[in-house]
C-alpha positions in Angstrom: 28.0 -17.8 -34.1 25.0 -19.1 -36.0 22.4 -16.2 -36.4 19.6 -18.7 -36.0 20.6 -19.5 -32.5 19.1 -16.9 -30.2 20.2 -18.5 -26.9 23.5 -20.5 -26.3 24.6 -21.7 -23.0 27.8 -23.5 -22.3 29.1 -25.3 -19.1 26.7 -23.2 -17.0 27.1 -23.8 -13.2 25.4 -22.3 -10.2 26.3 -22.9 -6.6 24.3 -21.5 -3.7 25.9 -21.3 -0.2 23.4 -22.5 2.4 25.0 -22.2 5.8 28.2 -24.1 5.5 27.0 -26.3 2.7 27.4 -25.6 -1.1 24.3 -26.5 -3.1 25.0 -27.2 -6.8 21.9 -26.0 -8.6 23.4 -26.3 -12.0 26.2 -28.7 -12.9 27.6 -27.8 -16.4 24.5 -27.2 -18.5 24.9 -26.8 -22.3 21.9 -25.6 -24.4 21.2 -24.0 -27.7 17.8 -22.5 -28.7 16.9 -21.7 -32.3 15.0 -18.7 -33.4 11.3 -19.4 -33.5 11.6 -22.6 -31.4 9.1 -23.7 -28.7 11.3 -25.6 -26.2 10.1 -27.3 -23.0 12.5 -27.8 -20.2 11.2 -30.7 -18.0 12.3 -31.9 -14.6 11.2 -32.5 -11.0 11.5 -30.0 -8.2 15.2 -29.3 -7.5 16.4 -30.3 -11.0 17.7 -26.8 -11.7 15.3 -25.8 -14.3 14.0 -22.7 -12.5 17.6 -21.6 -11.7 18.3 -21.9 -15.5 15.2 -19.8 -16.2 16.3 -17.0 -13.8 19.8 -17.0 -15.3 18.6 -16.8 -18.9 16.4 -14.0 -18.0 19.2 -12.1 -16.4 17.5 -12.2 -13.0 20.4 -14.0 -11.3 24.1 -14.5 -12.2 25.7 -18.0 -12.6 28.7 -19.1 -10.7 30.5 -19.9 -14.0 29.9 -20.6 -17.6 28.7 -18.6 -20.6 25.3 -17.3 -21.8 24.8 -15.6 -25.1 21.5 -14.0 -26.1 21.4 -13.0 -29.7 25.2 -13.4 -29.8 25.7 -10.9 -26.9 27.5 -12.1 -23.8 24.9 -11.8 -21.0 27.5 -12.1 -18.2 29.7 -9.3 -19.7 26.9 -6.7 -19.8 26.6 -4.0 -17.3 23.6 -4.3 -15.0 21.9 -1.4 -16.9 22.2 -3.4 -20.2 20.8 -6.5 -18.6 17.9 -4.4 -17.3 17.3 -3.1 -20.8 17.4 -6.6 -22.1 14.7 -7.7 -19.7 12.6 -4.7 -20.7 12.8 -5.2 -24.4 14.1 -8.6 -25.5 12.7 -11.0 -22.9 9.1 -11.5 -21.8 8.3 -13.4 -18.6 5.3 -15.5 -17.7 5.2 -17.0 -14.2 3.0 -19.6 -12.4 1.7 -16.7 -10.3 0.0 -14.2 -12.6 1.5 -11.2 -10.7 -1.2 -8.9 -11.9 -1.7 -5.6 -9.9 -5.2 -6.1 -8.3 -6.1 -2.4 -8.4 -5.6 -2.1 -12.2 -7.7 -3.3 -15.1 -6.4 -5.9 -17.4 -5.6 -3.1 -20.0 -3.7 -1.1 -17.4 -1.7 -4.2 -16.3 -0.7 -4.6 -19.9 0.0 -1.0 -20.3 2.3 -0.7 -17.3 4.8 -3.0 -19.1 5.0 -0.5 -21.9 5.5 2.3 -19.3 8.3 0.4 -17.6 10.1 -0.1 -21.0 9.8 3.7 -21.5 7.3 3.5 -24.3 3.9 5.0 -24.8 0.9 2.7 -25.0 -0.7 3.4 -28.3 -3.4 1.5 -30.1 -1.5 -1.2 -32.1 -3.7 -3.0 -34.7 -1.3 -6.0 -34.7 -1.4 -6.3 -30.9 -5.2 -6.1 -31.1 -4.9 -9.2 -33.1 -2.9 -10.8 -30.3 -5.5 -9.8 -27.8 -8.1 -11.4 -30.0 -6.0 -14.6 -30.3 -5.6 -14.7 -26.5 -9.4 -14.2 -26.2 -9.3 -11.2 -23.8 -10.3 -8.3 -26.1 -13.6 -7.9 -24.3 -12.2 -8.4 -20.8 -9.6 -5.5 -20.8 -11.7 -3.3 -18.6 -12.1 -5.8 -15.8 -9.8 -6.0 -12.8 -8.1 -9.3 -11.9 -10.7 -10.3 -9.3 -13.3 -10.3 -12.0 -11.4 -12.6 -14.3 -10.9 -16.3 -14.1 -7.5 -17.9 -13.5 -7.2 -18.8 -17.2 -8.1 -15.2 -18.2 -5.6 -13.8 -15.7 -2.9 -15.9 -17.2 -3.7 -14.8 -20.7 -3.5 -11.1 -19.5 -0.1 -12.0 -18.0 0.9 -13.5 -21.4 -0.3 -10.3 -23.2 1.7 -8.2 -20.7 4.8 -10.3 -21.4 4.7 -9.8 -25.2 3.3 -6.2 -25.4 6.9 -5.0 -26.1 7.4 -7.6 -28.8 10.2 -9.4 -27.1 12.1 -11.9 -29.2 12.1 -14.5 -26.3 9.3 -15.6 -24.0 10.3 -17.4 -20.9 7.4 -19.2 -19.2 7.9 -20.8 -15.8 5.2 -23.3 -15.0 2.5 -21.2 -16.8 -0.3 -23.7 -16.1 0.7 -24.6 -12.6 -2.2 -22.8 -11.0 -4.8 -23.8 -13.7 -7.2 -26.6 -14.0 -6.9 -29.1 -17.0 -9.3 -27.2 -19.3 -7.7 -23.8 -18.7 -4.2 -25.4 -18.9 -4.9 -26.7 -22.4 -6.3 -23.4 -23.5 -3.1 -21.5 -22.3 -0.8 -24.1 -23.8 -2.6 -24.0 -27.1 -2.4 -20.2 -27.0 1.4 -20.4 -26.4 1.7 -22.7 -29.4 -0.4 -20.4 -31.5 1.8 -17.4 -30.5 4.8 -19.5 -31.5 3.3 -20.6 -34.8 1.6 -17.3 -35.9 4.1 -14.8 -34.6 7.3 -16.9 -34.6 7.7 -16.2 -30.9 10.7 -18.1 -29.4 9.4 -19.8 -26.3 11.2 -21.6 -23.5 8.7 -23.2 -21.0 9.7 -24.7 -17.7 7.5 -27.4 -16.5 7.3 -30.6 -14.4 4.4 -31.9 -16.5 5.1 -34.1 -19.5 1.6 -33.4 -20.9 2.4 -29.7 -21.0 5.7 -30.3 -22.6 4.0 -32.2 -25.4 2.9 -28.9 -26.7 6.5 -27.8 -27.5 8.6 -28.7 -30.6 11.4 -30.1 -28.4 11.9 -31.3 -24.9 15.0 -31.2 -22.7 15.1 -33.1 -19.5 16.9 -32.0 -16.4 17.8 -33.7 -13.2 20.2 -32.8 -10.4 21.4 -29.7 -12.2 22.2 -31.5 -15.5 20.7 -32.1 -18.8 20.1 -35.9 -18.6 18.5 -36.8 -22.0 19.0 -35.8 -25.5 16.2 -33.4 -26.8 13.3 -35.4 -28.2 10.7 -34.4 -30.6 7.2 -33.7 -29.3 3.9 -33.7 -31.0 
């Protein structure tokens, strides 16, 4: 397998049973993502993009097909190994920031280190990331004292504090206004460019997808267009 391919998906299918009806969320998806790529997966609600997101993150199993992360068969892993993968190799950013309201921004970031079984030590390189995200001076504030854009930037910092090789972002600007959306998307592109972070972003917004290197379109559980170059 090509060492430059960090994610490879083949004939991925997912069927949900709803009452007596089978709902085909994914219908044979093939996808390859290169190291350091910023990929946008675009599609309307119900297209299967969020299902794909959850399978790639090891959050839900597919019905059939194969998923390789760094050449390792995700579906052949024990649950403990998939849990370890989520802790160390994959970072998640969601539309909802999912910050703990009683903790400061710094503690919300530190808890990700704790979950991964690591001590939170001052890391000069990560301090540069916090500066890049523009939240270095907001770390002692709790979420209620932060704007939506700042909360999402804290969520991004939490997602990458363990230096994951892959960042999965599900509608990361869905709760933000245009100005903050552009800031967050620009920051994701900077993380990709300066840190070489591999990013997969799920979005229904073509303007958001334009920040990525490449766009894949989904509809009705399938990839329906060849990847096209974005700006």
